[in-house]
RODO-2510 file (C-alpha; in nm, 4 decimals, decimal comma):
residues 319
     n   res          X          Y          Z
     1     x     0,0000     0,0000     0,0000
     2     x     0,2131     0,3036     0,0276
     3     x     0,4778     0,3705    -0,2295
     4     x     0,6536     0,6107    -0,4546
     5     x     0,7759     0,5068    -0,7946
     6     x     0,8678     0,7380    -1,0755
     7     x     0,8079     0,6166    -1,3975
     8     x     0,3297     0,7117    -1,7858
     9     x    -0,2615     0,5752    -2,0786
    10     x    -0,4761     0,5550    -2,3489
    11     x    -0,8465     0,5708    -2,3425
    12     x    -1,1614     0,4977    -2,5293
    13     x    -1,4896     0,6776    -2,4820
    14     x    -1,8453     0,5771    -2,5574
    15     x    -2,1398     0,7855    -2,4478
    16     x    -2,4323     0,6057    -2,2936
    17     x    -2,7731     0,7620    -2,2351
    18     x    -2,9292     0,6940    -1,8960
    19     x    -3,2744     0,7754    -1,7660
    20     x    -3,2370     0,9569    -1,4345
    21     x    -3,5022     0,9212    -1,1656
    22     x    -3,5223     1,1579    -0,8656
    23     x    -3,5425     1,0429    -0,5054
    24     x    -3,5902     1,2002    -0,1673
    25     x    -3,4957     1,1043     0,1847
    26     x    -3,2939     1,1973     0,4942
    27     x    -2,9232     1,1423     0,5385
    28     x    -2,7153     1,0886     0,8490
    29     x    -2,3458     1,1621     0,8961
    30     x    -2,0902     0,9097     1,0193
    31     x    -1,7411     1,0428     1,0927
    32     x    -1,3949     0,9244     1,1847
    33     x    -1,0528     1,0836     1,2165
    34     x    -0,6923     0,9744     1,1868
    35     x    -0,3493     1,1354     1,2094
    36     x    -0,3961     1,3311     0,8855
    37     x    -0,7184     1,1984     0,7373
    38     x    -1,0798     1,2563     0,8268
    39     x    -1,3937     1,1122     0,6785
    40     x    -1,7631     1,1842     0,6935
    41     x    -2,0136     0,9647     0,5146
    42     x    -2,3699     1,0577     0,4260
    43     x    -2,5811     0,7463     0,4699
    44     x    -2,7956     0,6927     0,1584
    45     x    -3,1695     0,7289     0,2176
    46     x    -3,3926     0,4229     0,2216
    47     x    -3,4715     0,3225    -0,1347
    48     x    -3,1697     0,4964    -0,2866
    49     x    -3,0915     0,3408    -0,6250
    50     x    -2,7524     0,4337    -0,7734
    51     x    -2,8594     0,3022    -1,1130
    52     x    -3,1241     0,5746    -1,1451
    53     x    -2,9614     0,8466    -0,9321
    54     x    -2,8359     1,1672    -1,0902
    55     x    -2,4669     1,2471    -1,1209
    56     x    -2,4988     1,5003    -0,8384
    57     x    -2,6670     1,2422    -0,6136
    58     x    -2,3970     0,9832    -0,6779
    59     x    -2,1316     1,2391    -0,5818
    60     x    -2,3215     1,3560    -0,2743
    61     x    -2,3416     1,0080    -0,1263
    62     x    -1,9969     0,8907    -0,2349
    63     x    -2,1008     0,6366    -0,4987
    64     x    -1,8712     0,5776    -0,7971
    65     x    -1,9455     0,8040    -1,0950
    66     x    -2,1426     0,6546    -1,3807
    67     x    -1,8770     0,5532    -1,6412
    68     x    -1,8846     0,6826    -1,9954
    69     x    -1,7370     0,3756    -2,1655
    70     x    -1,9500     0,0717    -2,2486
    71     x    -1,7590    -0,2059    -2,0725
    72     x    -1,6722     0,0098    -1,7719
    73     x    -2,0407     0,0989    -1,7456
    74     x    -2,1388    -0,2694    -1,7544
    75     x    -1,9021    -0,3479    -1,4662
    76     x    -2,0252    -0,0441    -1,2693
    77     x    -2,3902    -0,1391    -1,3274
    78     x    -2,3247    -0,4936    -1,2032
    79     x    -2,1659    -0,3561    -0,8881
    80     x    -2,4504    -0,1110    -0,8283
    81     x    -2,7053    -0,3944    -0,8573
    82     x    -2,5212    -0,5648    -0,5712
    83     x    -2,5244    -0,2490    -0,3534
    84     x    -2,8103    -0,3724    -0,1371
    85     x    -2,6841    -0,3394     0,2215
    86     x    -2,5071    -0,0249     0,3418
    87     x    -2,2441    -0,0850     0,6138
    88     x    -2,1059     0,2183     0,8044
    89     x    -1,7275     0,2562     0,7573
    90     x    -1,6309     0,1607     1,1138
    91     x    -1,2661     0,0794     1,1676
    92     x    -0,9396     0,2344     1,2722
    93     x    -0,6268     0,4020     1,1422
    94     x    -0,2936     0,2245     1,1412
    95     x     0,0472     0,3784     1,1872
    96     x     0,1794     0,6475     0,9587
    97     x     0,1978     0,5555     0,5900
    98     x     0,5319     0,4077     0,4904
    99     x     0,6970     0,3462     0,1568
   100     x     0,7747     0,0149    -0,0089
   101     x     0,9518    -0,0785    -0,3291
   102     x     0,7330    -0,3824    -0,3804
   103     x     0,4720    -0,3203    -0,6474
   104     x     0,3645    -0,5859    -0,8932
   105     x     0,0948    -0,4947    -1,1430
   106     x    -0,0037    -0,2429    -1,4059
   107     x    -0,0263     0,1327    -1,4437
   108     x    -0,0899     0,4093    -1,6925
   109     x     0,0296     0,7696    -1,6851
   110     x    -0,1293     1,1037    -1,7557
   111     x     0,1128     1,1515    -2,0450
   112     x    -0,0295     0,8376    -2,2102
   113     x    -0,3690     1,0037    -2,2018
   114     x    -0,2829     1,3288    -2,3793
   115     x    -0,1898     1,5054    -2,0557
   116     x    -0,5371     1,4802    -1,9014
   117     x    -0,5434     1,4186    -1,5258
   118     x    -0,7338     1,1246    -1,3781
   119     x    -1,0256     1,1665    -1,1390
   120     x    -1,1423     0,8109    -1,0781
   121     x    -1,0047     0,4567    -1,0847
   122     x    -1,1984     0,1366    -1,0263
   123     x    -1,2010    -0,2358    -1,0817
   124     x    -1,3297    -0,5710    -0,9662
   125     x    -1,1041    -0,8331    -0,8104
   126     x    -1,1291    -1,1700    -0,6427
   127     x    -1,0015    -1,1747    -0,2844
   128     x    -0,6968    -1,4053    -0,2953
   129     x    -0,6241    -1,6968    -0,0667
   130     x    -0,3092    -1,6064     0,1280
   131     x    -0,0632    -1,8090     0,3309
   132     x     0,2556    -1,7423     0,5213
   133     x     0,5837    -1,8060     0,3453
   134     x     0,8450    -1,7631     0,6185
   135     x     0,6645    -1,7100     0,9483
   136     x     0,7857    -1,3487     0,9657
   137     x     0,5716    -1,1217     1,1828
   138     x     0,5045    -0,8683     0,9072
   139     x     0,3933    -1,0847     0,6136
   140     x     0,1244    -0,9058     0,4203
   141     x     0,0151    -0,8630     0,0585
   142     x    -0,2316    -0,5967    -0,0485
   143     x    -0,4231    -0,5769    -0,3766
   144     x    -0,5403    -0,2290    -0,4609
   145     x    -0,6749     0,0237    -0,7104
   146     x    -0,5308     0,3735    -0,6961
   147     x    -0,4139     0,6992    -0,8456
   148     x    -0,0833     0,8911    -0,8249
   149     x     0,2503     0,7586    -0,6997
   150     x     0,4019     0,6747    -1,0386
   151     x     0,4324     0,9898    -1,2459
   152     x     0,6210     1,1974    -0,9892
   153     x     0,3469     1,2987    -0,7454
   154     x     0,4152     1,2807    -0,3720
   155     x     0,0915     1,1046    -0,2779
   156     x    -0,0924     0,7775    -0,3489
   157     x    -0,4733     0,7610    -0,3195
   158     x    -0,5558     0,3904    -0,2999
   159     x    -0,8004     0,1308    -0,1686
   160     x    -0,8250    -0,2444    -0,1741
   161     x    -0,7907    -0,5665     0,0236
   162     x    -0,5151    -0,6466     0,2733
   163     x    -0,4186    -1,0115     0,3151
   164     x    -0,2425    -1,0714     0,6498
   165     x    -0,2187    -1,4450     0,7322
   166     x    -0,0948    -1,3837     1,0871
   167     x    -0,3513    -1,1184     1,1794
   168     x    -0,5731    -1,3606     1,3701
   169     x    -0,2843    -1,4571     1,5987
   170     x    -0,0117    -1,2346     1,7440
   171     x     0,1242    -1,1059     1,4138
   172     x    -0,0494    -0,7802     1,3279
   173     x     0,0396    -0,5018     1,0889
   174     x    -0,0900    -0,1515     1,1553
   175     x    -0,4527    -0,2078     1,2503
   176     x    -0,5009    -0,5251     1,0431
   177     x    -0,6897    -0,7471     1,2860
   178     x    -0,8395    -0,9909     1,0344
   179     x    -0,6706    -1,2195     0,7788
   180     x    -0,8629    -1,0345     0,5037
   181     x    -0,9543    -0,6701     0,5439
   182     x    -1,0634    -0,3724     0,3344
   183     x    -0,8532    -0,0589     0,3660
   184     x    -0,7894     0,2776     0,2027
   185     x    -0,5077     0,5268     0,2261
   186     x    -0,4025     0,8688     0,1078
   187     x    -0,0278     0,8220     0,1390
   188     x     0,1657     0,9649     0,3229
   189     x    -0,1225     0,9714     0,5725
   190     x    -0,2101     0,6630     0,7732
   191     x    -0,4082     0,3718     0,6236
   192     x    -0,7651     0,3144     0,7415
   193     x    -0,8722    -0,0469     0,8035
   194     x    -1,2428    -0,1354     0,7948
   195     x    -1,3693    -0,3584     1,0756
   196     x    -1,7390    -0,3340     0,9897
   197     x    -1,7155    -0,4965     0,6461
   198     x    -1,4890    -0,8009     0,6301
   199     x    -1,4367    -0,9965     0,3063
   200     x    -1,3547    -1,3645     0,2733
   201     x    -1,1150    -1,5413     0,0412
   202     x    -1,2816    -1,5921    -0,2951
   203     x    -1,5280    -1,3026    -0,2620
   204     x    -1,5722    -1,0743    -0,5634
   205     x    -1,5178    -0,7126    -0,4598
   206     x    -1,5528    -0,3798    -0,6415
   207     x    -1,3219    -0,0914    -0,5497
   208     x    -1,3477     0,2734    -0,6564
   209     x    -1,1414     0,5789    -0,5582
   210     x    -1,2713     0,9178    -0,6697
   211     x    -1,0887     1,2486    -0,6280
   212     x    -1,3805     1,4715    -0,7309
   213     x    -1,6064     1,3293    -0,4632
   214     x    -1,3147     1,2774    -0,2218
   215     x    -1,4567     0,9315    -0,1676
   216     x    -1,3707     0,5634    -0,1409
   217     x    -1,6309     0,3030    -0,2357
   218     x    -1,5856    -0,0576    -0,1192
   219     x    -1,8269    -0,3352    -0,2130
   220     x    -1,8386    -0,7072    -0,1489
   221     x    -2,0486    -0,8219    -0,4447
   222     x    -2,0643    -1,1748    -0,3049
   223     x    -2,2455    -1,0579     0,0095
   224     x    -2,4235    -0,7553    -0,1481
   225     x    -2,2659    -0,5277     0,1160
   226     x    -2,1020    -0,1907     0,0562
   227     x    -1,9394     0,0883     0,2523
   228     x    -1,8381     0,4440     0,1649
   229     x    -1,5752     0,6760     0,3106
   230     x    -1,6625     1,0309     0,2083
   231     x    -1,4633     1,3559     0,2478
   232     x    -1,1372     1,1715     0,2932
   233     x    -0,9259     1,4905     0,3000
   234     x    -0,6936     1,4233     0,0083
   235     x    -0,3523     1,5870     0,0282
   236     x    -0,1322     1,6775    -0,2694
   237     x    -0,3513     1,4914    -0,5203
   238     x    -0,2493     1,5445    -0,8832
   239     x    -0,4138     1,2644    -1,0859
   240     x    -0,1023     1,1902    -1,2897
   241     x    -0,1367     0,8101    -1,2904
   242     x    -0,3734     0,5178    -1,2300
   243     x    -0,2726     0,1773    -1,0959
   244     x    -0,3983    -0,1779    -1,0340
   245     x    -0,1368    -0,3376    -0,8093
   246     x    -0,0343    -0,6093    -0,5674
   247     x     0,2141    -0,4960    -0,3048
   248     x     0,4211    -0,6624    -0,0359
   249     x     0,4395    -0,5020     0,3058
   250     x     0,8009    -0,4104     0,3772
   251     x     0,9931    -0,6927     0,2103
   252     x     0,7862    -0,9807     0,3464
   253     x     0,5126    -1,0834     0,1063
   254     x     0,2399    -1,3264     0,1987
   255     x     0,1887    -1,5905    -0,0699
   256     x    -0,1216    -1,4547    -0,2452
   257     x    -0,1584    -1,7160    -0,5183
   258     x    -0,3154    -1,5157    -0,8004
   259     x    -0,5045    -1,1866    -0,7951
   260     x    -0,7374    -1,1312    -1,0906
   261     x    -0,8253    -0,7699    -1,1718
   262     x    -1,1392    -0,7514    -1,3865
   263     x    -1,2612    -0,4538    -1,5909
   264     x    -0,9996    -0,2081    -1,4622
   265     x    -1,1256     0,1347    -1,5700
   266     x    -1,0785     0,5074    -1,5147
   267     x    -1,2394     0,8458    -1,5642
   268     x    -1,0438     1,1623    -1,6368
   269     x    -1,0795     1,5372    -1,5926
   270     x    -1,3264     1,7093    -1,8204
   271     x    -1,5344     1,3977    -1,8791
   272     x    -1,4671     1,0726    -2,0549
   273     x    -1,2814     0,7611    -1,9604
   274     x    -1,2241     0,4054    -2,0648
   275     x    -1,0908     0,0633    -1,9843
   276     x    -0,7293     0,0148    -1,9001
   277     x    -0,4842    -0,0673    -2,1823
   278     x    -0,2104    -0,2405    -1,9833
   279     x     0,1072    -0,1758    -2,1757
   280     x     0,2941    -0,0559    -1,8645
   281     x     0,3642    -0,3004    -1,5837
   282     x     0,5959    -0,3937    -1,2966
   283     x     0,7571    -0,7266    -1,2318
   284     x     0,8439    -0,7024    -0,8649
   285     x     1,1552    -0,8241    -0,6871
   286     x     1,1137    -0,9533    -0,3322
   287     x     1,3826    -0,8089    -0,1068
   288     x     1,3605    -1,0933     0,1422
   289     x     1,4761    -1,3242    -0,1365
   290     x     1,7522    -1,0983    -0,2612
   291     x     1,6635    -1,0064    -0,6180
   292     x     1,4281    -1,2992    -0,6686
   293     x     1,1005    -1,2120    -0,8368
   294     x     0,7876    -1,2854    -0,6318
   295     x     0,5054    -1,1072    -0,8239
   296     x     0,4470    -1,1793    -1,1920
   297     x     0,1976    -0,9881    -1,4105
   298     x     0,0330    -1,2385    -1,6417
   299     x    -0,2156    -1,2981    -1,9197
   300     x    -0,3725    -0,9670    -2,0152
   301     x    -0,7053    -1,0265    -2,1881
   302     x    -0,8726    -0,7438    -2,3778
   303     x    -1,2180    -0,8891    -2,3158
   304     x    -1,4877    -0,7969    -2,2821
   305     x    -1,4631    -0,8091    -1,9955
   306     x    -1,1013    -0,6975    -1,9831
   307     x    -0,8883    -0,8559    -1,7133
   308     x    -0,5359    -0,9284    -1,6074
   309     x    -0,3728    -1,1120    -1,3195
   310     x    -0,0686    -1,0967    -1,0947
   311     x     0,0650    -1,4253    -0,9566
   312     x     0,2943    -1,5143    -0,6703
   313     x     0,5988    -1,7241    -0,7583
   314     x     0,8469    -1,9006    -0,5340
   315     x     1,0844    -1,9848    -0,8195
   316     x     1,2542    -1,6437    -0,8270
   317     x     1,1575    -1,5639    -1,1849
   318     x     0,8508    -1,5219    -1,4040
   319     x     0,7713    -1,7588    -1,6911
***
């Protein structure tokens, strides 16, 4: 989770007409604070339907924006159909955000997109099955969707699933108290770990980070549960890159098997967006194994739906 790399996206745009239906209802505020971050979430009114809500209503309540590209819209619509049970974003902040050099996955840069900054990144992934590899107290792998941190910006706005095999015993990282846990972070501020919405290995989850709404949307499609962190107090956001990544905490990765990212998509400033064209990627070295590779990007499929995967390897190299 937390990282700074310096290294640049292409897009397609299809306009889709949507019938918008109004709604009315009260909203309540849920808040939380951390060392640098704060969040306040407006609870959607009873009967709120993101599929028929207006753009302004989606932003107000922290839902992902309605995509403008066909396949991205299809993935978004599927997720919104599963948004049946709202779960307040209860949880806690970990220690201060730290850096790691352990990214394995794909990215695109603002310069690949004609110099247009990004405002939203999203995607669907399957929660991996993780296991310990060395018994070290800080083994953890996170799979996340995010923006910034590649093109030279000093921040990373990211959210995803943390996989901490030792979290149920005495080995805990930050505030990770479950083997599988949702989290978000605006690096260099502290990560926020959800305790009210806990995924299981194999669950299909939808993740969205949105700079215009200052919001993080987390959904477990398998259980039809979702949670929203709104007004997350972004610092130094620039929108110069988007990423879909697996990352090892410190140098000690948990064996995560394979993480499949499905329909990775983005929206950019001024309107428009598209599905990810993954021509930029990392193949990550694991420091605990010297220069041995532990995370291998694999098998990009253009779809639809588009998907790619990152796989753990214990051989020290990728096929």
